[in-house]
Every structure is written in structure tokens, then in C-alpha cells.
C-alpha positions in Angstrom: -14.2 54.7 -4.3 -13.4 57.9 -2.6 -13.5 61.7 -3.2 -10.1 63.4 -3.7 -9.6 67.0 -2.6 -7.0 69.7 -2.5 -6.8 73.0 -0.5 -7.2 76.4 -2.2 -6.5 79.7 -0.7 -9.5 81.9 0.2 -9.6 85.2 -1.5 -8.8 88.1 0.9 -9.5 91.8 0.6 -7.1 92.7 3.4 -3.4 91.9 3.0 -2.9 91.9 6.8 -5.6 89.2 7.2 -4.3 85.7 8.0 -4.3 83.3 5.0 -7.0 80.7 5.1 -7.8 77.7 2.9 -10.8 75.7 1.8 -11.1 72.2 0.5 -12.2 71.7 -3.1 -13.1 68.4 -4.8 -10.7 67.3 -7.5 -13.0 66.2 -10.3 -11.9 62.9 -11.7 -14.2 62.7 -14.7 -17.7 63.1 -16.0 -20.5 60.6 -16.3 -22.7 61.0 -19.3 -26.4 60.2 -19.6 -25.4 57.3 -22.0 -23.1 55.9 -19.3 -25.7 56.2 -16.6 -28.2 54.5 -18.9 -25.8 51.6 -19.5 -25.1 51.3 -15.7 -28.8 51.4 -14.8 -29.5 48.7 -17.5 -27.2 46.4 -15.6 -29.2 46.9 -12.4 -32.7 46.4 -13.6 -35.0 45.0 -16.3 -35.0 48.2 -18.4 -32.9 48.4 -21.5 -30.5 51.2 -22.2 -33.0 52.6 -24.7 -35.8 52.5 -22.1 -33.6 54.4 -19.6 -32.6 57.0 -22.2 -36.3 57.5 -23.2 -37.3 57.8 -19.5 -34.6 60.3 -18.8 -35.6 62.4 -21.8 -39.2 62.4 -20.7 -38.2 63.3 -17.2 -36.2 66.3 -18.4 -39.2 67.4 -20.5 -41.6 67.1 -17.6 -39.2 68.9 -15.3 -39.0 71.8 -17.7 -42.8 71.9 -17.9 -43.3 71.8 -14.1 -40.6 74.3 -13.4 -42.1 76.6 -16.1 -45.4 76.5 -14.2 -43.7 77.7 -11.0 -43.7 74.3 -9.3 -40.8 72.7 -7.4 -39.8 69.3 -8.7 -39.2 66.6 -6.1 -37.4 63.4 -7.1 -37.7 60.9 -4.2 -34.4 60.0 -2.7 -32.7 62.6 -4.9 -34.0 66.0 -3.9 -35.8 69.2 -4.9 -35.3 71.5 -8.0 -36.7 75.0 -8.1 -36.3 78.1 -10.3 -34.4 81.2 -9.2 -35.1 84.7 -10.6 -33.1 87.9 -11.0 -33.8 91.6 -11.6 -32.5 93.0 -14.8 -33.2 96.6 -13.7 -33.3 98.3 -10.4 -36.8 98.0 -8.7 -37.5 101.2 -6.7 -41.1 100.7 -5.8 -43.3 97.7 -5.1 -46.2 99.3 -7.1 -44.1 98.8 -10.3 -45.4 95.8 -12.3 -41.8 94.7 -13.0 -42.6 93.6 -16.5 -39.3 93.1 -18.3 -37.4 93.6 -15.0 -37.4 90.0 -13.8 -36.0 87.0 -15.7 -34.9 83.5 -15.2 -31.5 83.2 -13.4 -30.9 79.5 -12.6 -32.3 76.3 -11.2 -31.2 75.3 -7.7 -31.0 71.9 -6.3 -31.4 70.8 -2.6 -30.4 67.3 -1.9 -32.8 64.9 -0.2 -31.7 63.8 3.3 -31.3 60.2 2.3 -28.9 61.2 -0.5 -26.9 63.4 1.9 -26.7 60.6 4.5 -25.4 58.2 1.8 -22.7 60.7 0.8 -21.6 61.0 4.4 -20.4 57.4 4.2 -18.1 58.3 1.3 -14.4 58.2 2.0 -12.5 61.4 1.4 -8.7 61.6 0.8 -6.3 64.4 0.0 -5.1 64.3 -3.6 -1.5 63.5 -4.5 -2.0 65.7 -7.6 -1.3 69.3 -7.1 -3.6 71.7 -8.9 
């Protein structure tokens, strides 16, 4: 297996600026939780139903932990944490900020072992043009 990519032009604000490009992965599909559960079932003694139940419980516990302001660490996978945003301009640090700050997103930082495993992945330019 390998990752396919194609080059896309970087946006430029200055027309005199030299055109530059960046590589972007060509997504070749999507893997569902159901498919992952079937694949994992083939690799261990758990049934597909066991894996689906475990993943549902993991998702629930991740929400609970993230909602308590904790980072979630999944060994050999990585870290998840909550990011916040301001909905209104904050002009003084004395302001309580109630209603001004809300949930923005969850960020993920890959574990070193996962990144090292991905570095061994073959990468090829796609024959398909976007």
C-alpha cells in the first residue's frame, strides 16, 4: 500500500510572486468504524460486537475526560485536547469572559511511534489529475 498525492498551487496575495506548489494526499476512500471492527476481529480474540462496544465506550469516556479539561492519551496513537475560541473581543483580563469563550475543536497530536510507522509508508504521485 502507498499514499497517492498531487501538487496544488499555493494561494498568493501578490501576482508578481513566484508560483509555488504543495503536495496534498489524494484520498482513496474512507474506513468506517464497522470496517475497523471487522478488521480488528480478524487480528484478535474479540468479536466485531465486542470491538464496536469498546469503541463506543472509548468515545463516551473521551468526551467525559475532554469535558473535564483533561488531555486524552491513547498509547501508540497520540494525544487529544480541546481548543477554545473567543466569540467576542476581550479587551481586559479583569473581564470574567462568561459567554465570550466557547468550544472550537479537538486537536490531535500523533504519538512518536505512530509517526515513525508512517514514515515507512511509500508515497507516489497520482496518475489521476484533480
